[in-house]
C-alpha atoms as an extended CHARMM CRD file, in Angstrom:
* protein
*
       136  EXT
         1         1  MET       CA            109.1990000000      183.8140000000      140.6350000000  PROA      1               0.0000000000
         2         2  ARG       CA            105.8910000000      183.1630000000      138.7310000000  PROA      2               0.0000000000
         3         3  TYR       CA            103.6220000000      180.4670000000      139.6990000000  PROA      3               0.0000000000
         4         4  ARG       CA            101.0340000000      179.2770000000      136.7780000000  PROA      4               0.0000000000
         5         5  ILE       CA             97.8510000000      177.6410000000      137.4840000000  PROA      5               0.0000000000
         6         6  LEU       CA             95.9240000000      175.4620000000      135.4610000000  PROA      6               0.0000000000
         7         7  ARG       CA             92.4600000000      175.9330000000      134.7430000000  PROA      7               0.0000000000
         8         8  PHE       CA             90.3180000000      173.4190000000      135.7280000000  PROA      8               0.0000000000
         9         9  ASP       CA             88.7720000000      171.9380000000      132.4980000000  PROA      9               0.0000000000
        10        10  ILE       CA             92.4630000000      171.2930000000      131.8920000000  PROA      10              0.0000000000
        11        11  TRP       CA             92.4550000000      169.3930000000      135.0620000000  PROA      11              0.0000000000
        12        12  LEU       CA             89.4930000000      167.9010000000      134.4830000000  PROA      12              0.0000000000
        13        13  CYS       CA             90.8070000000      166.7620000000      130.8230000000  PROA      13              0.0000000000
        14        14  LEU       CA             94.0560000000      165.3080000000      132.7920000000  PROA      14              0.0000000000
        15        15  LEU       CA             92.0540000000      163.3460000000      134.8970000000  PROA      15              0.0000000000
        16        16  MET       CA             89.7200000000      161.7160000000      132.8360000000  PROA      16              0.0000000000
        17        17  GLY       CA             92.9290000000      160.8020000000      130.4380000000  PROA      17              0.0000000000
        18        18  PHE       CA             94.7590000000      159.3810000000      133.1470000000  PROA      18              0.0000000000
        19        19  LEU       CA             91.2380000000      157.1240000000      134.7410000000  PROA      19              0.0000000000
        20        20  LEU       CA             90.4750000000      156.6040000000      131.1860000000  PROA      20              0.0000000000
        21        21  SER       CA             93.8760000000      154.9170000000      130.1740000000  PROA      21              0.0000000000
        22        22  PHE       CA             93.2230000000      152.1680000000      133.1230000000  PROA      22              0.0000000000
        23        23  ILE       CA             90.7260000000      150.0050000000      131.0210000000  PROA      23              0.0000000000
        24        24  PRO       CA             93.3910000000      149.3680000000      128.0510000000  PROA      24              0.0000000000
        25        25  VAL       CA             95.5760000000      148.3260000000      130.1330000000  PROA      25              0.0000000000
        26        26  LYS       CA             93.6690000000      146.2190000000      132.7200000000  PROA      26              0.0000000000
        27        27  ILE       CA             92.0640000000      144.4260000000      129.7980000000  PROA      27              0.0000000000
        28        28  LEU       CA             95.7920000000      144.0070000000      127.7240000000  PROA      28              0.0000000000
        29        29  GLU       CA             97.0810000000      142.7220000000      131.5240000000  PROA      29              0.0000000000
        30        30  ASN       CA             94.6120000000      140.0820000000      130.9480000000  PROA      30              0.0000000000
        31        31  THR       CA             94.8690000000      139.0710000000      127.8720000000  PROA      31              0.0000000000
        32        32  LEU       CA             98.6980000000      139.2320000000      127.0670000000  PROA      32              0.0000000000
        33        33  PRO       CA            100.3530000000      136.3290000000      128.5990000000  PROA      33              0.0000000000
        34        34  LYS       CA             97.6630000000      134.3850000000      127.8910000000  PROA      34              0.0000000000
        35        35  LYS       CA             98.5770000000      134.9840000000      123.7880000000  PROA      35              0.0000000000
        36        36  TYR       CA            102.0440000000      134.6650000000      124.8750000000  PROA      36              0.0000000000
        37        37  GLU       CA            101.6900000000      131.4660000000      126.2980000000  PROA      37              0.0000000000
        38        38  GLU       CA             99.6060000000      130.2230000000      123.0030000000  PROA      38              0.0000000000
        39        39  TYR       CA            102.3230000000      131.2900000000      120.9040000000  PROA      39              0.0000000000
        40        40  VAL       CA            105.4390000000      129.3810000000      122.6830000000  PROA      40              0.0000000000
        41        41  GLU       CA            103.1840000000      126.5810000000      122.4900000000  PROA      41              0.0000000000
        42        42  GLU       CA            102.2840000000      126.7660000000      118.9510000000  PROA      42              0.0000000000
        43        43  HSD       CA            105.8440000000      127.7770000000      117.7750000000  PROA      43              0.0000000000
        44        44  SER       CA            108.2110000000      125.7610000000      120.2170000000  PROA      44              0.0000000000
        45        45  THR       CA            109.5940000000      122.1790000000      119.3490000000  PROA      45              0.0000000000
        46        46  GLU       CA            110.4950000000      119.2200000000      121.6710000000  PROA      46              0.0000000000
        47        47  ASP       CA            113.9770000000      118.2270000000      121.9450000000  PROA      47              0.0000000000
        48        48  GLY       CA            114.8480000000      115.7170000000      119.4360000000  PROA      48              0.0000000000
        49        49  GLU       CA            111.7070000000      116.6670000000      116.8060000000  PROA      49              0.0000000000
        50        50  ILE       CA            112.5840000000      118.2140000000      113.7990000000  PROA      50              0.0000000000
        51        51  GLY       CA            114.0330000000      121.8590000000      114.2040000000  PROA      51              0.0000000000
        52        52  GLY       CA            114.1240000000      121.0710000000      118.3500000000  PROA      52              0.0000000000
        53        53  LYS       CA            117.6820000000      120.2640000000      119.8250000000  PROA      53              0.0000000000
        54        54  ALA       CA            119.7500000000      117.8150000000      118.8140000000  PROA      54              0.0000000000
        55        55  GLY       CA            120.5320000000      115.3690000000      121.4390000000  PROA      55              0.0000000000
        56        56  GLU       CA            123.6030000000      112.4020000000      121.5170000000  PROA      56              0.0000000000
        57        57  ASN       CA            121.0830000000      109.9890000000      120.1500000000  PROA      57              0.0000000000
        58        58  VAL       CA            120.8670000000      112.1260000000      116.4770000000  PROA      58              0.0000000000
        59        59  PHE       CA            123.0880000000      111.1980000000      113.7440000000  PROA      59              0.0000000000
        60        60  ARG       CA            126.1250000000      113.3400000000      112.5310000000  PROA      60              0.0000000000
        61        61  ALA       CA            125.7970000000      113.9010000000      109.2220000000  PROA      61              0.0000000000
        62        62  GLN       CA            129.5770000000      114.6410000000      107.5940000000  PROA      62              0.0000000000
        63        63  ASN       CA            128.5410000000      114.7500000000      104.1310000000  PROA      63              0.0000000000
        64        64  VAL       CA            126.3800000000      114.9490000000      101.2350000000  PROA      64              0.0000000000
        65        65  GLU       CA            125.7070000000      111.0100000000      101.2230000000  PROA      65              0.0000000000
        66        66  ASP       CA            124.8790000000      111.1020000000      104.9690000000  PROA      66              0.0000000000
        67        67  LEU       CA            122.1170000000      113.7460000000      104.4910000000  PROA      67              0.0000000000
        68        68  LEU       CA            120.4270000000      111.6530000000      101.8190000000  PROA      68              0.0000000000
        69        69  SER       CA            120.6990000000      108.5210000000      103.3380000000  PROA      69              0.0000000000
        70        70  HSD       CA            119.5990000000      108.9470000000      107.0460000000  PROA      70              0.0000000000
        71        71  ASP       CA            115.7200000000      110.3970000000      107.6470000000  PROA      71              0.0000000000
        72        72  THR       CA            116.8350000000      113.2070000000      110.7040000000  PROA      72              0.0000000000
        73        73  PHE       CA            120.3630000000      113.8510000000      111.6050000000  PROA      73              0.0000000000
        74        74  THR       CA            122.1640000000      117.3020000000      112.4230000000  PROA      74              0.0000000000
        75        75  VAL       CA            125.5030000000      118.6430000000      111.5710000000  PROA      75              0.0000000000
        76        76  ILE       CA            128.0640000000      120.1130000000      113.5730000000  PROA      76              0.0000000000
        77        77  SER       CA            129.3240000000      123.5920000000      112.3100000000  PROA      77              0.0000000000
        78        78  PRO       CA            132.6290000000      125.4200000000      113.2840000000  PROA      78              0.0000000000
        79        79  GLY       CA            131.5470000000      128.6080000000      115.3750000000  PROA      79              0.0000000000
        80        80  ILE       CA            128.8690000000      130.6070000000      113.4290000000  PROA      80              0.0000000000
        81        81  GLU       CA            130.7780000000      129.7950000000      109.9410000000  PROA      81              0.0000000000
        82        82  TYR       CA            127.4060000000      129.0510000000      108.9920000000  PROA      82              0.0000000000
        83        83  LYS       CA            126.3410000000      132.2910000000      109.4660000000  PROA      83              0.0000000000
        84        84  ASN       CA            129.1910000000      134.1170000000      107.7530000000  PROA      84              0.0000000000
        85        85  LYS       CA            129.3070000000      132.1170000000      104.4470000000  PROA      85              0.0000000000
        86        86  GLY       CA            126.1600000000      134.1490000000      103.4460000000  PROA      86              0.0000000000
        87        87  ALA       CA            122.0740000000      133.4680000000      103.0380000000  PROA      87              0.0000000000
        88        88  GLY       CA            119.1110000000      134.5960000000      100.8210000000  PROA      88              0.0000000000
        89        89  PHE       CA            115.6440000000      134.1350000000      100.5830000000  PROA      89              0.0000000000
        90        90  TYR       CA            114.0800000000      130.8370000000       98.8280000000  PROA      90              0.0000000000
        91        91  LYS       CA            110.0140000000      130.4130000000       98.4630000000  PROA      91              0.0000000000
        92        92  ASN       CA            109.9070000000      132.7370000000      101.6990000000  PROA      92              0.0000000000
        93        93  PHE       CA            112.1080000000      130.9920000000      103.5030000000  PROA      93              0.0000000000
        94        94  TYR       CA            115.7060000000      132.1260000000      104.9300000000  PROA      94              0.0000000000
        95        95  LEU       CA            118.3650000000      129.5340000000      103.8910000000  PROA      95              0.0000000000
        96        96  TYR       CA            121.8250000000      129.7440000000      105.2380000000  PROA      96              0.0000000000
        97        97  ALA       CA            124.7950000000      128.4010000000      102.8530000000  PROA      97              0.0000000000
        98        98  LEU       CA            126.0900000000      125.4880000000      105.2880000000  PROA      98              0.0000000000
        99        99  THR       CA            129.6320000000      123.9500000000      104.6610000000  PROA      99              0.0000000000
       100       100  LEU       CA            129.3210000000      120.4960000000      105.9130000000  PROA      100             0.0000000000
       101       101  PRO       CA            132.5010000000      118.6230000000      107.7950000000  PROA      101             0.0000000000
       102       102  SER       CA            133.6990000000      117.1850000000      104.5000000000  PROA      102             0.0000000000
       103       103  GLY       CA            133.7010000000      120.6480000000      102.8060000000  PROA      103             0.0000000000
       104       104  GLU       CA            130.7620000000      119.9320000000      100.5850000000  PROA      104             0.0000000000
       105       105  ILE       CA            128.2620000000      123.2760000000      100.8110000000  PROA      105             0.0000000000
       106       106  VAL       CA            124.6230000000      122.8420000000      101.4980000000  PROA      106             0.0000000000
       107       107  SER       CA            121.7080000000      125.2600000000      102.2930000000  PROA      107             0.0000000000
       108       108  ALA       CA            120.3370000000      124.9420000000      105.0470000000  PROA      108             0.0000000000
       109       109  ARG       CA            116.9540000000      126.4140000000      106.8280000000  PROA      109             0.0000000000
       110       110  ILE       CA            118.0340000000      126.6610000000      110.3900000000  PROA      110             0.0000000000
       111       111  ASN       CA            116.3170000000      127.4210000000      113.8180000000  PROA      111             0.0000000000
       112       112  GLY       CA            118.4010000000      129.7520000000      115.6040000000  PROA      112             0.0000000000
       113       113  GLU       CA            116.6630000000      129.2360000000      118.8930000000  PROA      113             0.0000000000
       114       114  ASN       CA            117.7600000000      125.3890000000      119.1190000000  PROA      114             0.0000000000
       115       115  VAL       CA            121.7830000000      125.9460000000      118.2390000000  PROA      115             0.0000000000
       116       116  GLN       CA            123.7720000000      124.6800000000      120.9560000000  PROA      116             0.0000000000
       117       117  LYS       CA            127.1410000000      126.1520000000      121.4070000000  PROA      117             0.0000000000
       118       118  VAL       CA            129.8100000000      123.9290000000      122.6830000000  PROA      118             0.0000000000
       119       119  GLY       CA            133.1090000000      125.4120000000      123.8410000000  PROA      119             0.0000000000
       120       120  GLU       CA            134.1690000000      128.8980000000      125.2630000000  PROA      120             0.0000000000
       121       121  SER       CA            132.6400000000      131.5110000000      122.9970000000  PROA      121             0.0000000000
       122       122  ILE       CA            130.5390000000      131.1360000000      119.6820000000  PROA      122             0.0000000000
       123       123  TYR       CA            133.6210000000      131.7610000000      117.9110000000  PROA      123             0.0000000000
       124       124  SER       CA            136.1850000000      129.4250000000      118.6460000000  PROA      124             0.0000000000
       125       125  GLY       CA            133.6840000000      126.4130000000      119.5650000000  PROA      125             0.0000000000
       126       126  ASP       CA            131.1720000000      124.2070000000      117.6780000000  PROA      126             0.0000000000
       127       127  SER       CA            127.7540000000      124.8070000000      116.9300000000  PROA      127             0.0000000000
       128       128  ILE       CA            125.3050000000      121.7950000000      117.0920000000  PROA      128             0.0000000000
       129       129  LEU       CA            122.6390000000      122.4970000000      114.5880000000  PROA      129             0.0000000000
       130       130  PRO       CA            118.9830000000      121.4960000000      115.7710000000  PROA      130             0.0000000000
       131       131  VAL       CA            117.7600000000      118.1790000000      114.2300000000  PROA      131             0.0000000000
       132       132  ARG       CA            116.9970000000      118.5410000000      110.4580000000  PROA      132             0.0000000000
       133       133  LYS       CA            114.6830000000      116.0050000000      108.5550000000  PROA      133             0.0000000000
       134       134  ASN       CA            115.9710000000      114.7660000000      104.7630000000  PROA      134             0.0000000000
       135       135  ARG       CA            113.9560000000      116.5740000000      102.2910000000  PROA      135             0.0000000000
       136       136  VAL       CA            114.5030000000      114.8230000000       99.4990000000  PROA      136             0.0000000000
């Protein structure tokens, strides 16, 4: 069996590279958690606000007339049907084809993080969509 020994200059380069990699790691360990907290604070919404989770006191819209007559509302969708109906882009926003309980279809911008699942699975239960605002 043959043993190979690395030259001194190769060991020196490996050691310097290893030691120099600690500088960016320490900088990132100190800055990334703070940046993430700032990001979460900026991009999260409170429950009951536009785009936030809908509580029991938020009006449940059944048709387009309800959407137009209330300032804020939510819609209950069966399972993930709103994702299966199709979607598209309009003015840099991703819009879903949402079927209302009355059977009417509207386009909706949905914050997927705040969709509440009701039931055993996402396929058989209902989804309570986030609070929306009438923008007509």
